[in-house]
N, CA, C and O atoms as a MOPAC input file, in Angstrom:
PM7 MOZYME 1SCF
protein

 N     -6.95200 1    56.02700 1   -37.53200 1
 C     -6.20000 1    54.79900 1   -37.66600 1
 C     -6.60300 1    54.16200 1   -38.99800 1
 O     -7.78500 1    53.98300 1   -39.29300 1
 N     -5.60600 1    53.83400 1   -39.77100 1
 C     -5.89300 1    53.22500 1   -41.06800 1
 C     -6.33100 1    51.77600 1   -40.88900 1
 O     -6.12600 1    51.17600 1   -39.83300 1
 N     -6.92600 1    51.23600 1   -41.91700 1
 C     -7.39100 1    49.84500 1   -41.83600 1
 C     -6.20900 1    48.88500 1   -41.70000 1
 O     -6.33100 1    47.82700 1   -41.08300 1
 N     -5.06000 1    49.25800 1   -42.28200 1
 C     -3.87700 1    48.40500 1   -42.16000 1
 C     -3.39300 1    48.36500 1   -40.70800 1
 O     -3.05300 1    47.29600 1   -40.20200 1
 N     -3.36000 1    49.51500 1   -40.03700 1
 C     -2.96100 1    49.55900 1   -38.63100 1
 C     -3.94400 1    48.76900 1   -37.76200 1
 O     -3.54100 1    48.06900 1   -36.83300 1
 N     -5.23300 1    48.89100 1   -38.07400 1
 C     -6.24400 1    48.13500 1   -37.34700 1
 C     -6.01100 1    46.63400 1   -37.52200 1
 O     -6.10400 1    45.86400 1   -36.56600 1
 N     -5.70900 1    46.23300 1   -38.75200 1
 C     -5.43100 1    44.83000 1   -39.05100 1
 C     -4.21100 1    44.34700 1   -38.26400 1
 O     -4.24200 1    43.26300 1   -37.68100 1
 N     -3.13900 1    45.14100 1   -38.24200 1
 C     -1.94100 1    44.75800 1   -37.49500 1
 C     -2.22700 1    44.63900 1   -35.99900 1
 O     -1.72900 1    43.72700 1   -35.33900 1
 N     -3.02200 1    45.55100 1   -35.47400 1
 C     -3.36700 1    45.51100 1   -34.05700 1
 C     -4.18800 1    44.25400 1   -33.74100 1
 O     -3.99600 1    43.62600 1   -32.69900 1
 N     -5.09200 1    43.90000 1   -34.63900 1
 C     -5.89700 1    42.69500 1   -34.46300 1
 C     -5.01800 1    41.44700 1   -34.47400 1
 O     -5.20600 1    40.54700 1   -33.65500 1
 N     -4.06800 1    41.39200 1   -35.39100 1
 C     -3.12600 1    40.26500 1   -35.45400 1
 C     -2.31700 1    40.19800 1   -34.15500 1
 O     -2.09800 1    39.11000 1   -33.62400 1
 N     -1.88000 1    41.32700 1   -33.64800 1
 C     -1.10800 1    41.38600 1   -32.40900 1
 C     -1.92300 1    40.83300 1   -31.23800 1
 O     -1.39500 1    40.07700 1   -30.42200 1
 N     -3.19300 1    41.19800 1   -31.14800 1
 C     -4.05700 1    40.71200 1   -30.06600 1
 C     -4.22600 1    39.20400 1   -30.15800 1
 O     -4.15500 1    38.50800 1   -29.14600 1
 N     -4.44900 1    38.69400 1   -31.36400 1
 C     -4.60600 1    37.24500 1   -31.55200 1
 C     -3.32500 1    36.52600 1   -31.14700 1
 O     -3.37500 1    35.48700 1   -30.48900 1
 N     -2.18100 1    37.07600 1   -31.53900 1
 C     -0.90100 1    36.46400 1   -31.18600 1
 C     -0.71300 1    36.43100 1   -29.67100 1
 O     -0.27100 1    35.42200 1   -29.12300 1
 N     -1.04600 1    37.52900 1   -28.99300 1
 C     -0.90700 1    37.57800 1   -27.53900 1
 C     -1.82000 1    36.56500 1   -26.85900 1
 O     -1.43300 1    35.95700 1   -25.86100 1
 N     -3.02800 1    36.37700 1   -27.38800 1
 C     -3.93600 1    35.37800 1   -26.82400 1
 C     -3.34700 1    33.98000 1   -26.95600 1
 O     -3.47300 1    33.16400 1   -26.04300 1
 N     -2.70300 1    33.69900 1   -28.09300 1
 C     -2.07000 1    32.39200 1   -28.29700 1
 C     -0.92700 1    32.18700 1   -27.30400 1
 O     -0.78800 1    31.10900 1   -26.72600 1
 N     -0.11600 1    33.21500 1   -27.11100 1
 C      1.00800 1    33.12300 1   -26.17900 1
 C      0.49900 1    32.89700 1   -24.76100 1
 O      1.04900 1    32.07600 1   -24.02700 1
 N     -0.54500 1    33.61700 1   -24.37400 1
 C     -1.09700 1    33.45600 1   -23.03100 1
 C     -1.67400 1    32.05100 1   -22.84900 1
 O     -1.51700 1    31.45700 1   -21.78200 1
 N     -2.33400 1    31.51700 1   -23.86600 1
 C     -2.88200 1    30.16300 1   -23.78000 1
 C     -1.76000 1    29.14100 1   -23.61300 1
 O     -1.89800 1    28.18600 1   -22.84900 1
 N     -0.65400 1    29.33800 1   -24.32300 1
 C      0.49400 1    28.43400 1   -24.18200 1
 C      1.06600 1    28.48800 1   -22.76800 1
 O      1.41400 1    27.45400 1   -22.19800 1
 N      1.16300 1    29.68300 1   -22.20500 1
 C      1.68600 1    29.81900 1   -20.84400 1
 C      0.77400 1    29.14100 1   -19.82500 1
 O      1.25200 1    28.52200 1   -18.87500 1
 N     -0.52600 1    29.25600 1   -20.02200 1
 C     -1.47500 1    28.59700 1   -19.11900 1
 C     -1.31900 1    27.08800 1   -19.21400 1
 O     -1.34300 1    26.39700 1   -18.19600 1
 N     -1.15900 1    26.56600 1   -20.43400 1
 C     -0.97900 1    25.12100 1   -20.60400 1
 C      0.30800 1    24.64900 1   -19.94300 1
 O      0.33100 1    23.58400 1   -19.32700 1
 N      1.37800 1    25.42700 1   -20.06200 1
 C      2.64200 1    25.05900 1   -19.41800 1
 C      2.48800 1    25.03900 1   -17.90000 1
 O      3.01500 1    24.15000 1   -17.23200 1
 N      1.77300 1    26.00800 1   -17.36100 1
 C      1.53600 1    26.04000 1   -15.92200 1
 C      0.72200 1    24.84700 1   -15.45800 1
 O      0.98900 1    24.27500 1   -14.40100 1
 N     -0.27700 1    24.47300 1   -16.25700 1
 C     -1.08600 1    23.31100 1   -15.90300 1
 C     -0.25400 1    22.03900 1   -15.97300 1
 O     -0.40600 1    21.16000 1   -15.12400 1
 N      0.62400 1    21.92200 1   -16.96800 1
 C      1.48700 1    20.74600 1   -17.08300 1
 C      2.43000 1    20.66400 1   -15.88400 1
 O      2.70600 1    19.57200 1   -15.38700 1
 N      2.92500 1    21.80600 1   -15.42000 1
 C      3.81600 1    21.81000 1   -14.25600 1
 C      3.06700 1    21.34800 1   -13.00600 1
 O      3.61000 1    20.59700 1   -12.19600 1
 N      1.81600 1    21.80000 1   -12.85100 1
 C      1.01600 1    21.36100 1   -11.69700 1
 C      0.73100 1    19.86700 1   -11.77100 1
 O      0.78700 1    19.17300 1   -10.75600 1
 N      0.42500 1    19.36400 1   -12.97500 1
 C      0.16500 1    17.93100 1   -13.12700 1
 C      1.41700 1    17.12900 1   -12.81600 1
 O      1.33200 1    16.04100 1   -12.24600 1
 N      2.57400 1    17.65400 1   -13.18300 1
 C      3.83200 1    16.98300 1   -12.87400 1
 C      4.04000 1    16.92900 1   -11.36500 1
 O      4.48900 1    15.91400 1   -10.83200 1
 N      3.71600 1    18.01000 1   -10.68600 1
 C      3.83700 1    18.06300 1    -9.22200 1
 C      2.91500 1    17.03400 1    -8.56600 1
 O      3.30800 1    16.34900 1    -7.62200 1
 N      1.68800 1    16.93300 1    -9.07600 1
 C      0.73900 1    15.95400 1    -8.54000 1
 C      1.25200 1    14.54500 1    -8.79900 1
 O      1.13200 1    13.67500 1    -7.93600 1
 N      1.82100 1    14.30900 1    -9.97500 1
 C      2.38100 1    12.99800 1   -10.29800 1
 C      3.52600 1    12.63400 1    -9.37300 1
 O      3.64600 1    11.48500 1    -8.94900 1
 N      4.36600 1    13.60400 1    -9.06000 1
 C      5.48200 1    13.37000 1    -8.14800 1
 C      4.96600 1    13.00300 1    -6.75500 1
 O      5.48400 1    12.09200 1    -6.10900 1
 N      3.94700 1    13.71800 1    -6.30800 1
 C      3.37800 1    13.43300 1    -4.99000 1
 C      2.73900 1    12.04500 1    -4.97600 1
 O      2.85100 1    11.32000 1    -3.98700 1
 N      2.07400 1    11.67600 1    -6.05900 1
 C      1.47300 1    10.34300 1    -6.15400 1
 C      2.55100 1     9.26800 1    -6.10000 1
 O      2.36300 1     8.22300 1    -5.47700 1
 N      3.69200 1     9.53000 1    -6.76000 1
 C      4.79300 1     8.56900 1    -6.76000 1
 C      5.30300 1     8.35500 1    -5.33100 1
 O      5.60300 1     7.22500 1    -4.94700 1
 N      5.40300 1     9.43000 1    -4.54600 1
 C      5.89000 1     9.30900 1    -3.17500 1
 C      4.93800 1     8.48000 1    -2.31700 1
 O      5.36100 1     7.85000 1    -1.34800 1
 N      3.67400 1     8.48100 1    -2.66600 1
 C      2.68800 1     7.74400 1    -1.87100 1
 C      2.51400 1     6.31100 1    -2.35500 1
 O      1.79500 1     5.53800 1    -1.72200 1
 N      3.14900 1     5.93800 1    -3.45700 1
 C      2.98400 1     4.58200 1    -3.98600 1
 C      3.68300 1     3.57100 1    -3.08500 1
 O      4.61300 1     3.93000 1    -2.36400 1
 N      3.24700 1     2.30800 1    -3.11400 1
 C      3.84900 1     1.29100 1    -2.24200 1
 C      5.31100 1     0.99100 1    -2.57600 1
 O      6.04200 1     0.49900 1    -1.71700 1
 N      5.74600 1     1.27400 1    -3.78700 1
 C      7.12600 1     0.98900 1    -4.18800 1
 C      8.11300 1     2.05400 1    -3.72500 1
 O      9.32500 1     1.87000 1    -3.82900 1
 N      7.59700 1     3.16100 1    -3.21800 1
 C      8.46400 1     4.25500 1    -2.76900 1
 C      9.07900 1     3.89000 1    -1.41900 1
 O      8.36800 1     3.52100 1    -0.48400 1
 N     10.39300 1     3.99400 1    -1.32600 1
 C     11.05600 1     3.69000 1    -0.05300 1
 C     10.89900 1     4.88400 1     0.88200 1
 O     11.10900 1     6.03100 1     0.48700 1
 N     10.53400 1     4.60300 1     2.10200 1
 C     10.30700 1     5.66700 1     3.08400 1
 C     11.62300 1     6.33700 1     3.46400 1
 O     12.65300 1     5.68400 1     3.62800 1
 N     11.55800 1     7.63200 1     3.59600 1
 C     12.70200 1     8.42500 1     4.04200 1
 C     12.29900 1     9.11000 1     5.34100 1
 O     11.10600 1     9.26700 1     5.60300 1
 N     13.25900 1     9.52100 1     6.15700 1
 C     12.91000 1    10.19600 1     7.42500 1
 C     12.01900 1    11.41800 1     7.21900 1
 O     11.10600 1    11.65600 1     8.01000 1
 N     12.27400 1    12.19600 1     6.16100 1
 C     11.44600 1    13.38600 1     5.95000 1
 C     10.02100 1    13.00400 1     5.56800 1
 O      9.08500 1    13.74300 1     5.87200 1
 N      9.83700 1    11.84500 1     4.89700 1
 C      8.48800 1    11.38300 1     4.58300 1
 C      7.72400 1    11.06800 1     5.86400 1
 O      6.55900 1    11.43800 1     6.00700 1
 N      8.38000 1    10.38800 1     6.78300 1
 C      7.73900 1    10.04200 1     8.05100 1
 C      7.36200 1    11.31400 1     8.81700 1
 O      6.29500 1    11.38400 1     9.42700 1
 N      8.23500 1    12.30800 1     8.78100 1
 C      7.97000 1    13.58600 1     9.43700 1
 C      6.73500 1    14.24800 1     8.82100 1
 O      5.87700 1    14.75700 1     9.54200 1
 N      6.64700 1    14.24100 1     7.48000 1
 C      5.49900 1    14.84100 1     6.80800 1
 C      4.21500 1    14.08300 1     7.12800 1
 O      3.17300 1    14.70000 1     7.34500 1
 N      4.27700 1    12.75500 1     7.15800 1
 C      3.09100 1    11.97300 1     7.50100 1
 C      2.62800 1    12.30300 1     8.91700 1
 O      1.42800 1    12.38000 1     9.18100 1
 N      3.57400 1    12.49700 1     9.81900 1
 C      3.23900 1    12.82300 1    11.20300 1
 C      2.55500 1    14.18800 1    11.28300 1
 O      1.60000 1    14.36700 1    12.03800 1
 N      3.04800 1    15.14000 1    10.50300 1
 C      2.46400 1    16.48700 1    10.51400 1
 C      1.06200 1    16.46300 1     9.90800 1
 O      0.14800 1    17.10500 1    10.42600 1
 N      0.89200 1    15.72100 1     8.81000 1
 C     -0.38000 1    15.72600 1     8.09500 1
 C     -1.47800 1    14.95300 1     8.81800 1
 O     -2.66000 1    15.18900 1     8.57100 1
 N     -1.10500 1    14.03400 1     9.70500 1
 C     -2.14700 1    13.23500 1    10.38000 1
 C     -2.41000 1    13.72300 1    11.77900 1
 O     -3.25300 1    13.16400 1    12.48000 1

């Protein structure tokens, strides 16, 4: 393997690591959004819906 091919392979690995890090961050942002949505449902300003009451009954 020539040094140029080795260099290209190294660049490819670095690029893949960056892409994977971005995907992990997106997944974490989606989970944080889900937690935020759940927090909103539990806030005092949230109007109760029948399905909310059903979930509270199941969880308690």
